TORKE-476856 format. One record per residue (C-alpha): residue in three letters; x negated, z, y negated. Coordinates in steps of 0.5 Angstrom, whole numbers, plus 500, padded with zeros to 3 digits. Layout:
BEGIN
+------+-----+-----+-----+
| type |   X |   Z |   Y |
+------+-----+-----+-----+
|  ALA |   X |   Z |   Y |
...
+------+-----+-----+-----+
//
This chain:
BEGIN
+------+-----+-----+-----+
| type |   X |   Z |   Y |
+------+-----+-----+-----+
|  MET | 500 | 500 | 500 |
|  LEU | 497 | 498 | 493 |
|  LEU | 498 | 504 | 488 |
|  ILE | 498 | 502 | 481 |
|  CYS | 497 | 507 | 476 |
|  ALA | 499 | 506 | 469 |
|  THR | 495 | 509 | 463 |
|  SER | 499 | 514 | 459 |
|  TYR | 497 | 514 | 452 |
|  ALA | 499 | 520 | 447 |
|  GLN | 505 | 517 | 442 |
|  VAL | 502 | 516 | 435 |
|  PRO | 505 | 521 | 430 |
|  SER | 508 | 519 | 424 |
|  ASN | 502 | 521 | 420 |
|  ILE | 498 | 515 | 422 |
|  GLN | 501 | 509 | 420 |
|  SER | 498 | 501 | 421 |
|  ILE | 497 | 498 | 414 |
|  SER | 496 | 492 | 411 |
|  ILE | 490 | 491 | 406 |
|  GLU | 491 | 484 | 405 |
|  LYS | 493 | 480 | 399 |
|  ASP | 501 | 480 | 401 |
|  ASP | 507 | 484 | 399 |
|  ASP | 507 | 488 | 405 |
|  PHE | 506 | 496 | 403 |
|  ARG | 509 | 499 | 410 |
|  GLY | 506 | 505 | 411 |
|  TYR | 503 | 507 | 404 |
|  ASP | 510 | 511 | 402 |
|  GLN | 507 | 517 | 406 |
|  ILE | 502 | 517 | 400 |
|  ALA | 505 | 523 | 396 |
|  MET | 506 | 522 | 389 |
|  ASP | 509 | 529 | 387 |
|  SER | 505 | 531 | 381 |
|  ASN | 498 | 527 | 382 |
|  ARG | 495 | 524 | 376 |
|  VAL | 489 | 522 | 379 |
|  PHE | 488 | 518 | 386 |
|  VAL | 481 | 518 | 389 |
|  LEU | 478 | 513 | 394 |
|  ALA | 472 | 516 | 396 |
|  GLU | 467 | 511 | 400 |
|  HIS | 465 | 514 | 406 |
|  TRP | 458 | 509 | 405 |
|  HIS | 457 | 505 | 399 |
|  ASN | 458 | 497 | 400 |
|  ILE | 463 | 497 | 405 |
|  ARG | 465 | 489 | 405 |
|  SER | 473 | 491 | 405 |
|  VAL | 473 | 496 | 400 |
|  PRO | 474 | 491 | 394 |
|  ARG | 480 | 488 | 398 |
|  ALA | 483 | 495 | 400 |
|  THR | 482 | 498 | 393 |
|  MET | 486 | 492 | 390 |
|  LYS | 492 | 493 | 395 |
|  LEU | 492 | 501 | 393 |
|  LEU | 492 | 499 | 386 |
|  ARG | 498 | 495 | 386 |
|  TYR | 502 | 500 | 390 |
|  LEU | 499 | 506 | 385 |
|  TYR | 501 | 502 | 379 |
|  THR | 508 | 502 | 381 |
|  HIS | 509 | 508 | 384 |
|  GLY | 504 | 513 | 381 |
|  ASN | 503 | 510 | 374 |
|  VAL | 496 | 508 | 375 |
|  ARG | 494 | 504 | 369 |
|  ILE | 486 | 506 | 369 |
|  LEU | 481 | 504 | 374 |
|  ALA | 475 | 509 | 374 |
|  ILE | 468 | 507 | 376 |
|  GLU | 462 | 510 | 379 |
|  GLN | 458 | 506 | 374 |
|  GLY | 456 | 507 | 366 |
|  ALA | 460 | 505 | 360 |
|  SER | 456 | 498 | 360 |
|  ALA | 459 | 496 | 366 |
|  ALA | 466 | 498 | 364 |
|  HIS | 465 | 494 | 358 |
|  MET | 463 | 488 | 361 |
|  VAL | 469 | 488 | 366 |
|  ASN | 474 | 489 | 361 |
|  SER | 471 | 484 | 357 |
|  TYR | 472 | 479 | 363 |
|  LEU | 479 | 482 | 364 |
|  ASP | 481 | 480 | 357 |
|  SER | 478 | 473 | 356 |
|  GLY | 478 | 470 | 363 |
|  ASP | 471 | 467 | 362 |
|  THR | 468 | 467 | 369 |
|  THR | 461 | 466 | 365 |
|  LYS | 462 | 474 | 364 |
|  LEU | 463 | 475 | 371 |
|  ARG | 456 | 472 | 373 |
|  HIS | 453 | 477 | 368 |
|  ILE | 457 | 482 | 371 |
|  VAL | 454 | 481 | 378 |
|  ARG | 447 | 480 | 376 |
|  ASN | 447 | 486 | 371 |
|  THR | 451 | 491 | 375 |
|  MET | 452 | 495 | 381 |
|  PHE | 458 | 490 | 383 |
|  TRP | 453 | 485 | 386 |
|  GLY | 457 | 482 | 392 |
|  LYS | 462 | 476 | 393 |
|  GLU | 467 | 481 | 394 |
|  ASN | 467 | 484 | 387 |
|  TRP | 467 | 477 | 384 |
|  ALA | 474 | 476 | 388 |
|  PHE | 476 | 483 | 386 |
|  PHE | 476 | 482 | 379 |
|  GLU | 479 | 475 | 379 |
|  ASP | 485 | 478 | 383 |
|  LEU | 485 | 484 | 378 |
|  ARG | 486 | 479 | 372 |
|  LYS | 491 | 475 | 376 |
|  PHE | 495 | 481 | 377 |
|  ASN | 494 | 484 | 369 |
|  GLN | 496 | 477 | 367 |
|  THR | 503 | 478 | 370 |
|  LEU | 504 | 485 | 366 |
|  PRO | 506 | 486 | 359 |
|  ILE | 499 | 487 | 355 |
|  ASP | 500 | 494 | 353 |
|  GLU | 501 | 496 | 361 |
|  ARG | 495 | 492 | 364 |
|  VAL | 490 | 496 | 368 |
|  PHE | 483 | 497 | 364 |
|  VAL | 477 | 500 | 367 |
|  LYS | 473 | 506 | 365 |
|  SER | 467 | 509 | 367 |
|  ILE | 466 | 516 | 370 |
|  ASP | 459 | 516 | 371 |
|  ILE | 452 | 515 | 367 |
|  GLU | 448 | 509 | 365 |
|  TYR | 443 | 508 | 371 |
|  LYS | 443 | 501 | 371 |
|  MET | 439 | 499 | 365 |
|  GLU | 440 | 492 | 366 |
|  SER | 447 | 493 | 364 |
|  ALA | 446 | 497 | 358 |
|  ILE | 441 | 493 | 355 |
|  TYR | 446 | 487 | 356 |
|  VAL | 451 | 490 | 352 |
|  ILE | 447 | 493 | 347 |
|  ASN | 445 | 486 | 345 |
|  GLU | 452 | 484 | 345 |
|  LEU | 453 | 489 | 340 |
|  ILE | 447 | 487 | 336 |
|  GLY | 450 | 480 | 336 |
|  GLU | 447 | 475 | 331 |
|  LYS | 446 | 480 | 326 |
|  ASP | 439 | 481 | 322 |
|  ILE | 436 | 487 | 324 |
|  PRO | 433 | 491 | 318 |
|  SER | 426 | 492 | 318 |
|  SER | 427 | 500 | 319 |
|  LEU | 430 | 499 | 326 |
|  MET | 425 | 494 | 329 |
|  ASN | 422 | 499 | 333 |
|  THR | 428 | 501 | 336 |
|  VAL | 434 | 496 | 336 |
|  GLY | 429 | 490 | 335 |
|  ILE | 425 | 492 | 341 |
|  PHE | 432 | 492 | 345 |
|  LYS | 433 | 485 | 343 |
|  GLN | 426 | 483 | 344 |
|  LEU | 426 | 486 | 351 |
|  PHE | 433 | 482 | 353 |
|  GLU | 431 | 475 | 349 |
|  ASN | 424 | 475 | 353 |
|  THR | 427 | 476 | 360 |
|  LYS | 433 | 471 | 359 |
|  SER | 431 | 465 | 362 |
|  HIS | 428 | 469 | 368 |
|  ARG | 434 | 473 | 369 |
|  GLU | 439 | 467 | 368 |
|  SER | 435 | 463 | 373 |
|  TYR | 438 | 468 | 379 |
|  GLN | 445 | 470 | 381 |
|  GLY | 443 | 478 | 382 |
|  LEU | 438 | 482 | 380 |
|  SER | 437 | 487 | 387 |
|  VAL | 431 | 491 | 384 |
|  MET | 432 | 499 | 382 |
|  TYR | 429 | 497 | 375 |
|  TYR | 428 | 490 | 372 |
|  TYR | 425 | 493 | 366 |
|  ASP | 419 | 497 | 366 |
|  ARG | 422 | 504 | 367 |
|  GLU | 417 | 508 | 362 |
|  VAL | 418 | 503 | 357 |
|  VAL | 425 | 504 | 357 |
|  GLU | 425 | 511 | 357 |
|  SER | 420 | 511 | 351 |
|  LEU | 425 | 507 | 347 |
|  VAL | 431 | 511 | 349 |
|  LEU | 428 | 517 | 347 |
|  LYS | 425 | 514 | 340 |
|  THR | 432 | 511 | 339 |
|  ILE | 436 | 518 | 340 |
|  ASP | 431 | 521 | 335 |
|  GLU | 432 | 516 | 330 |
|  MET | 439 | 516 | 330 |
|  GLU | 439 | 523 | 328 |
|  ARG | 434 | 521 | 322 |
|  LYS | 437 | 515 | 320 |
|  SER | 444 | 516 | 322 |
|  GLU | 446 | 512 | 316 |
|  ILE | 442 | 506 | 317 |
|  TYR | 445 | 506 | 324 |
|  THR | 452 | 506 | 323 |
|  THR | 452 | 501 | 317 |
|  PHE | 448 | 496 | 322 |
|  PHE | 453 | 497 | 328 |
|  GLY | 459 | 499 | 324 |
|  ASP | 465 | 500 | 328 |
|  GLU | 461 | 499 | 334 |
|  PHE | 456 | 505 | 333 |
|  VAL | 460 | 510 | 337 |
|  GLN | 459 | 505 | 343 |
|  PHE | 452 | 504 | 342 |
|  ALA | 450 | 511 | 341 |
|  THR | 454 | 513 | 348 |
|  LEU | 450 | 508 | 351 |
|  ILE | 444 | 510 | 349 |
|  LEU | 445 | 518 | 351 |
|  GLU | 448 | 516 | 357 |
|  MET | 442 | 512 | 359 |
|  ASP | 438 | 518 | 357 |
|  ASP | 442 | 521 | 363 |
|  GLY | 441 | 516 | 367 |
|  LEU | 433 | 516 | 367 |
|  THR | 434 | 523 | 368 |
|  PHE | 437 | 522 | 374 |
|  ASP | 433 | 517 | 377 |
|  TYR | 437 | 513 | 382 |
|  THR | 431 | 511 | 386 |
|  ASN | 432 | 518 | 389 |
|  PRO | 439 | 520 | 389 |
|  ASN | 438 | 527 | 391 |
|  ASN | 434 | 528 | 385 |
|  ASN | 438 | 531 | 380 |
|  TYR | 444 | 530 | 384 |
|  LYS | 448 | 536 | 381 |
|  PHE | 446 | 534 | 374 |
|  ARG | 449 | 528 | 375 |
|  ASP | 455 | 531 | 379 |
|  ARG | 457 | 536 | 373 |
|  LEU | 457 | 530 | 368 |
|  ILE | 462 | 526 | 372 |
|  TYR | 466 | 532 | 372 |
|  LYS | 466 | 532 | 364 |
|  LYS | 467 | 525 | 364 |
|  PHE | 473 | 526 | 368 |
|  ILE | 476 | 531 | 363 |
|  SER | 475 | 527 | 357 |
|  LEU | 478 | 521 | 361 |
|  VAL | 484 | 525 | 362 |
|  GLU | 485 | 528 | 355 |
|  GLU | 484 | 521 | 352 |
|  TYR | 490 | 518 | 357 |
|  PRO | 494 | 524 | 358 |
|  ASP | 500 | 520 | 360 |
|  LYS | 497 | 515 | 365 |
|  GLY | 495 | 515 | 372 |
|  ILE | 488 | 514 | 374 |
|  LEU | 485 | 511 | 381 |
|  CYS | 478 | 512 | 382 |
|  VAL | 473 | 509 | 387 |
|  ILE | 467 | 513 | 388 |
|  GLY | 462 | 515 | 393 |
|  MET | 465 | 521 | 398 |
|  ARG | 459 | 526 | 396 |
|  HIS | 463 | 526 | 389 |
|  ALA | 469 | 528 | 393 |
|  SER | 468 | 532 | 398 |
|  LYS | 469 | 540 | 398 |
|  GLY | 465 | 543 | 392 |
|  SER | 464 | 537 | 389 |
|  SER | 466 | 535 | 382 |
|  ILE | 472 | 532 | 384 |
|  SER | 474 | 537 | 388 |
|  LYS | 473 | 542 | 383 |
|  LEU | 478 | 538 | 378 |
|  ASP | 483 | 539 | 383 |
|  LYS | 481 | 546 | 385 |
|  LEU | 479 | 550 | 379 |
|  ASP | 484 | 554 | 376 |
|  PHE | 482 | 552 | 369 |
|  SER | 481 | 545 | 370 |
|  PRO | 487 | 541 | 367 |
|  LEU | 488 | 537 | 373 |
|  LYS | 489 | 543 | 378 |
|  ASP | 493 | 541 | 384 |
|  GLN | 494 | 534 | 381 |
|  VAL | 488 | 530 | 385 |
|  MET | 490 | 526 | 391 |
|  THR | 483 | 524 | 395 |
|  ILE | 483 | 519 | 400 |
|  LYS | 477 | 517 | 404 |
|  ILE | 476 | 510 | 406 |
|  SER | 471 | 508 | 412 |
|  ALA | 470 | 502 | 417 |
|  LEU | 466 | 500 | 423 |
|  PHE | 459 | 501 | 422 |
|  ASN | 455 | 497 | 427 |
|  LYS | 462 | 496 | 431 |
|  LEU | 462 | 504 | 431 |
|  ILE | 466 | 509 | 429 |
|  ILE | 462 | 514 | 426 |
|  SER | 466 | 519 | 422 |
|  SER | 467 | 525 | 427 |
|  ASP | 475 | 526 | 425 |
|  LEU | 476 | 519 | 426 |
|  ARG | 472 | 519 | 433 |
|  LYS | 477 | 524 | 435 |
|  LEU | 483 | 520 | 433 |
|  ASN | 480 | 514 | 437 |
|  PHE | 480 | 519 | 443 |
|  ASN | 487 | 522 | 442 |
|  TYR | 490 | 515 | 440 |
|  PRO | 486 | 509 | 443 |
|  GLU | 491 | 504 | 442 |
|  GLN | 491 | 505 | 434 |
|  LEU | 484 | 505 | 430 |
|  LYS | 481 | 499 | 434 |
|  VAL | 487 | 495 | 435 |
|  ASN | 490 | 495 | 428 |
|  PRO | 487 | 491 | 422 |
|  ALA | 487 | 498 | 418 |
|  THR | 490 | 505 | 419 |
|  LEU | 492 | 510 | 413 |
|  ILE | 492 | 517 | 416 |
|  LYS | 495 | 523 | 413 |
|  HIS | 491 | 529 | 414 |
|  THR | 495 | 535 | 417 |
|  ASN | 492 | 541 | 420 |
|  SER | 497 | 541 | 426 |
|  ASP | 493 | 535 | 429 |
|  ALA | 486 | 538 | 431 |
|  ALA | 483 | 531 | 430 |
|  LEU | 484 | 532 | 422 |
|  ARG | 482 | 539 | 421 |
|  SER | 474 | 537 | 419 |
|  SER | 477 | 532 | 414 |
|  LYS | 472 | 535 | 408 |
|  ASN | 478 | 537 | 404 |
|  PHE | 481 | 530 | 404 |
|  ASP | 488 | 529 | 404 |
|  TYR | 488 | 522 | 407 |
|  THR | 484 | 517 | 410 |
|  ILE | 484 | 509 | 410 |
|  PHE | 480 | 506 | 416 |
|  ILE | 479 | 499 | 416 |
|  ASN | 478 | 496 | 423 |
|  ALA | 472 | 491 | 421 |
|  THR | 464 | 492 | 420 |
|  GLY | 459 | 489 | 415 |
|  GLU | 457 | 490 | 408 |
|  LEU | 458 | 486 | 401 |
|  THR | 456 | 479 | 401 |
|  PRO | 450 | 478 | 397 |
|  PHE | 450 | 471 | 393 |
|  GLU | 445 | 466 | 395 |
|  ASN | 440 | 467 | 389 |
|  VAL | 438 | 474 | 388 |
|  TYR | 431 | 477 | 385 |
|  LYS | 428 | 482 | 389 |
|  GLY | 422 | 483 | 385 |
|  ASP | 415 | 480 | 385 |
|  ASN | 413 | 483 | 392 |
+------+-----+-----+-----+
//
């Protein structure tokens, strides 16, 4: 007699839902994201540069725009990157997209597609209800900051009294223009000489105090933006992103402060923030925003970890447990949204996250073909 034993899997509970992250109008499963009093929704990357994250971000942004009043996309980059993205969203000029992928950390083809999609989405909305981008991080990509500084300088004649500061920023930019623009991306930690930029930034900070009237006259209404870039470049050079562990707590505290300023500036708008998981884990800046009694965002922050296959493996411990308990779920469906609950043992080690989006795909962002990687 032939005995056939059917494998019996545990029934997938309602807090684990298959979702679509594609460019469609299928939002089934997203309704388990509780809006309640949440003003800030944090999409925390398990690791940076997961290929599918820009696409998943766009889908989540569209949902939260309707259901969470989200009008701000907060990025883990400096004010210069936010300025460049908003400039493209306003104009639709694709040459601006080329400058974004060349000079910022948005270097992948998937980032390019995301900004195109975001602009198309914005074009369907009333002007005063469109999504715009804000920075909640320091200036650690000097190429981006120097690019925007030179936009602020424009064609104005630089007075002799500013030639050793503002003039040098223009000189650095102009002397490297043909080299920079011969590449689609600059994949180097410091494109400009770090010591030169550091000395220039410190000198500019000193001069802005001693010659404030000359600076405000030269930059006019854009002086505040210029000064912000300079001060945040100083923070970025203090942090030194060649080793992210150096001064990590210093940077994380600044992220907390920038978030406070952002919500005070826009008290009536929801925010979607895309950031590294470390900044949203227990004890970090975003965790403190949600938990500290004196935080203006206490109990108003929703955290969503986003993960994917890494070399075809599930590397998150809670997801591995889920995959063991419900093997027909994670690696069968393109994407899964999981609401964390203490009633499920697989989700108790969630490091303070409310939800997880798991993407059944692997791979990093796709670089452009012509990328500068230094002289070596």
